[in-house]
C-alpha positions, -999 to 999 in steps of 0.1 A, spaced: -179 54 97 -179 20 81 -150 3 99 -122 -9 77 -102 -40 85 -66 -36 96 -43 -63 82 -7 -68 90 19 -91 74 51 -108 85 45 -98 121 31 -130 135 45 -151 164 43 -188 152 43 -213 180 41 -250 170 21 -270 195 24 -303 177 -7 -318 193 -32 -317 164 -43 -350 149 -31 -361 115 -54 -348 88 -69 -320 109 -47 -290 112 -59 -268 141 -48 -232 144 -54 -211 175 -48 -173 171 -44 -153 202 -46 -115 205 -25 -100 233 -39 -65 229 -70 -48 242 -79 -40 206 -101 -61 184 -83 -76 154 -105 -78 123 -96 -96 91 -59 -97 101 -38 -119 78 -22 -150 93 6 -166 74 17 -202 79 44 -222 61 29 -247 37 54 -273 48 39 -273 83 5 -279 68 14 -306 43 32 -325 71 -3 -332 86 -28 -327 58 -26 -349 26 -37 -336 -8 -49 -354 -39 -49 -340 -74 -86 -331 -70 -84 -313 -36 -72 -280 -23 -68 -266 12 -99 -252 29 -98 -230 60 -128 -229 82 -137 -213 115 -152 -231 145 -187 -226 130 -177 -243 98 -176 -211 77 -151 -211 49 -124 -184 53 -107 -168 23 -71 -180 18 -41 -176 -6 -10 -195 -14 19 -171 -15 49 -169 -39 72 -182 -12 49 -211 -3 30 -200 27 -8 -200 33 -26 -168 41 -60 -165 57 -80 -139 75 -84 -141 113 -109 -122 135 -99 -121 172 -116 -102 200 -96 -80 223 -74 -102 246 -92 -132 231 -85 -162 208 -100 -178 177 -97 -213 164 -94 -223 127 -92 -256 109 -72 -264 77 -82 -295 58 -81 -309 23 -112 -303 1 -127 -283 -27 -140 -248 -18 -177 -244 -22 -173 -213 -44 -148 -194 -64 -126 -171 -43 -134 -134 -44 -106 -112 -55 -100 -84 -30 -67 -72 -45 -54 -67 -80 -27 -48 -98 -7 -48 -130 18 -30 -152 1 -5 -175 25 1 -205 -3 19 -223 -1 46 -196 37 54 -196 46 23 -176 25 29 -145 22 1 -120 -12 4 -102 -28 -17 -76 -57 -18 -52 -76 -36 -25 -112 -33 -13 -106 1 4 -80 20 -15 -57 22 -46 -22 34 -55 3 37 -84 39 43 -90 57 55 -121 80 37 -146 108 43 -171 85 55 -199 75 85 -177 111 92 -169 120 91 -206 93 118 -211 112 141 -188 85 142 -161 97 140 -125 74 122 -102 94 103 -76 67 94 -51 36 72 -48 3 84 -61 -30 79 -42 -62 69 -60 -92 73 -37 -122 50 -38 -154 44 -18 -164 10 -31 -152 -25 -22 -152 -34 -59 -120 -33 -79 -120 -2 -101 -85 5 -113 -87 -16 -145 -120 2 -155 -105 36 -148 -76 30 -171 -97 15 -198 -121 45 -199 -93 71 -197 -72 55 -224 -100 43 -248 -86 49 -283 -120 55 -298 -129 81 -272 -95 98 -276 -100 100 -313 -134 116 -308 -120 142 -284 -92 150 -309 -117 154 -337 -139 177 -317 -109 199 -309 -99 200 -345 -134 214 -352 -129 239 -324 -157 223 -304 -137 225 -272 -167 226 -248 -180 193 -263 -144 178 -262 -141 188 -226 -175 173 -217 -165 140 -234 -131 139 -217 -146 145 -183 -171 117 -189 -142 92 -190 -114 107 -171 -102 91 -138 -95 127 -126 -133 130 -123 -154 112 -97 -179 90 -115 -194 77 -83 -166 55 -69 -137 78 -65 -109 93 -86 -73 104 -88 -72 138 -71 -38 136 -54 -8 157 -65 26 140 -65 49 162 -86 87 159 -80 83 149 -44 80 117 -23 43 118 -28 22 95 -6 50 77 13 81 69 -8 115 63 8 148 79 1 183 82 15 197 116 28 230 131 18 256 144 42 238 178 44 204 162 51 190 166 16 168 140 1 184 119 -26 153 114 -47 148 80 -63 135 80 -99 111 56 -115 116 19 -112 137 1 -139 125 -34 -135 95 -50 -119 81 -84 -110 46 -90 -97 50 -117 -71 14 -121 -60 -19 -109 -74 -47 -119 -50 -71 -128 -39 -59 -115 -5 -26 -99 -12 -9 -80 -41 29 -79 -40 54 -64 -65 91 -62 -64 106 -30 -79 143 -26 -88 158 8 -95 187 19 -117 221 22 -101 228 56 -86 258 73 -70 257 78 -32 288 90 -14 315 68 -29 292 39 -37 271 28 -66 238 16 -52 208 -4 -64 176 -1 -45 150 -28 -43 115 -24 -29 89 -51 -22 55 -35 -18 24 -55 -7 -12 -46 0 -37 -70 16 -74 -71 19 -89 -45 42 -57 -25 49 -53 12 42 -16 7 44 10 -9 21 39 -28 36 72 -18 20 106 -36 24 135 -16 12 171 -27 6 202 -11 -10 229 -32 -26 264 -17 -28 262 4 4 294 3 24 284 23 55 252 31 74 231 59 60 201 80 70 169 70 54 135 86 54 99 78 43 80 109 34 47 125 26 45 157 6 29 187 23 11 212 0 7 249 5 -31 246 7 -27 230 41 9 237 53 2 229 90 -21 199 85 3 172 97 8 151 129 42 141 141 41 112 165 75 96 164 71 82 199 41 63 187 56 53 154 37 73 129 33 106 110 3 118 90 -10 146 69 -44 159 57 -42 166 20 -69 189 6 -65 173 -29 -52 188 -61 -80 213 -64 -97 223 -31 -126 239 -51 -137 206 -67 -154 192 -37 -133 161 -37 -130 158 0 -98 153 19 -72 126 16 -56 114 48 -21 101 43 1 83 68 33 64 75 38 39 102 75 31 109 80 12 141 117 19 143 117 55 134 143 76 153 126 109 146 94 124 131 99 158 116 86 184 91 113 194 66 103 226 47 115 235 12 134 267 5 113 292 -14 130 283 -47 125 246 -41 89 251 -31 83 268 -64 101 241 -83 83 212 -66 49 228 -62 48 219 -25 58 233 9 79 204 21 77 169 35 66 152 67 94 126 73 98 95 93 136 91 98 158 61 106 192 46 99 197 21 71 225 -5 78 242 -22 49 228 -56 42 196 -50 61 159 -45 51 141 -13 61 104 -20 66 77 5 70 40 10 61 23 38 41 -11 46 28 -42 67 28 -79 71 35 -106 93 20 -132 115 37 -158 104 11 -152 68 20 -165 72 55 -135 87 73 -148 116 94 -116 134 105 -79 136 107 -81 125 144 -99 93 133 -71 86 108 -44 93 135 -61 67 157 -60 42 129 -23 48 125 -17 47 163 -36 14 166 -17 0 136 16 7 152 4 -10 184 -5 -41 165 29 -42 149 45 -41 183 21 -68 197 16 -93 168 -10 -120 169 2 -153 184 -4 -182 161 -3 -217 177 -6 -250 159 
């Protein structure tokens, strides 16, 4: 398959060497693993850079490798510099940060926004995959979709904006309605299918079924009987970063009762270039005592046993056969990497709940949330029509991802 880049955030060991000359910021990135690191994101505080590199009003920062090639970079919302590092197994790479004007406009590898025109969706993507979560307008409609949705793609181009524009085009919607009023349903269906993001027009589609479940990797607390306390749609959002290398959004949820407490959940979700997985940082304000927390993937009856439980390696996965297995939409491989998970398990629904939720149960990564802390985990997906050959290949990706988290790149400067 075409190999996709694995990128990790907030897991770098920063070691300040202090021996680079003024005006020439030299960064050495070392890889302690016998696994090649490709396009892995390095994050350095801007204050460390500006202490050595002076800027004028006309200049910016340029990152180059030892051959002089410019490396994509991004200034973050909290004033760090991101750039992409490539380091061979057990090897090291050297990069240079200097003042200057980039030779070309940066390429956007990530993008996302709020879509109020589609009942408050927030959707985002990078060069390999796309996702969305649901907002208060959907909740007001009475629909229950607690989890994350997966949008598959097989192109490095950014496609989500175009998919929404086609699906929601007012002129097309009016034509479809007019055809139905004339009882020309076949023509109406043909026109709808020509613009719908539920149909693959050559670069992927939305063929994942969320329903009233955790979907593709949402988190939740458990009650005293081990039942999932489902979060609803976000109440407020703030997009913190929007490319070119990382998309990041902060979601705040409505207060909800848990035990004797009133809690407010906050999630910070980020997706970087080349990564199949989102990083999610979860916190609960108002919690008095430690509580069990899970991150989950919905299991559908079309493939009730298609999951992998590898708690000892820090991941769980599932092979989803899509919302209609007869549509030839391939398979969606879904996974969660949670380095601190205490247990990986499959939790089935009762027959009544399975009927209500349209699913068999959840694959869960379990842990304990402590008051005042942040629970960090990673979730995401891959698509068989984007070059992924098997569930085993996806499991290896997740296993390697977990290893990289445990052995972060060492960044010296």
